[in-house]
N, C-alpha and C positions, 0 to 999 in steps of 0.2 A: 230458077227458086234449088236453093241448093237442098240436101238429105237435111240438114237438123233443120233444116224451115218447115221441111213437111210433113217432120215428125213433130218441133212443136206444135204445127197448125191442128194436126191431126189429135192431138192430147189437150188440145185448149178447146176443139171441136167436141169431142167427145169426153171428156171429162171434166173440165171447168166450167163451160158453159152451161149443159143440163144440172150440173149441183146449185149454182147461180136463181137459175131459170124454172127450177122443179116446183110446181105448182101456184107459181105464176108472181106478180109482182106484190098482192096485197099480203098473201102469203107470206112473202117477204122481206117485209116492213113488219108481220106479228112474230116472227123470229127474230128478225135484230134486238141486238140488246137495247136498253134504251138507260140512259141517268139523269138524275133526279139534278133539276139546277143549287151551286151552289144555296146556303142557308142565308135568307134575306131576302135571297133573288124571285122577285114575284114574276109567275112566264105569263103572259094573256098569248092564247092562242088567237091567231089571225089569217088571211087569207092574201096573194097578193097576188089578182085573176083569180084564176083557178089554183093557185102553187100554193099547199100549206105555208108559215111562214109563222114567225115568233117574238112575239116583243119580249127580252129580260130586261126586267126596271130592278135596278139596286134600290135602296134604303134611301143615298144619297142623290141619287138622280139630281144633276142640275140640267144645264139645256141640252149639252152637247151630244152627238148620236154618233154609237159607232156603227158602221151598219158592214155585214160582215156576209157575205155571199158562198156561201160553199159549194164546186162544181158535182154534179152526179145528182145531187138528191132530188131534179126534177124526174129521173128514171127513176131510179129505184133508193128507197130510205126512205129519212124525214128527219126534219129538224132535231127529233130527240135527242140521239146517238151526237151531238157534234154541239150541245151545249159546253 
């Protein structure tokens, strides 16, 4: 491994990782910014097994569905910042 890779690995493990993991996942979710849905959109909380999910339903919704799956949301975070 190069010197650059060693330095970067050390920095990520000692500075970046503790910053993101301090307080655990639940504390991180409380600190994560959330945005409200656009005006007129109805947000219906849901679950897919144990994973939190949401239905976002516009007032003029037809029968079509847009399925959006955000990677990483199963580890930390929530659906709220990705509306």
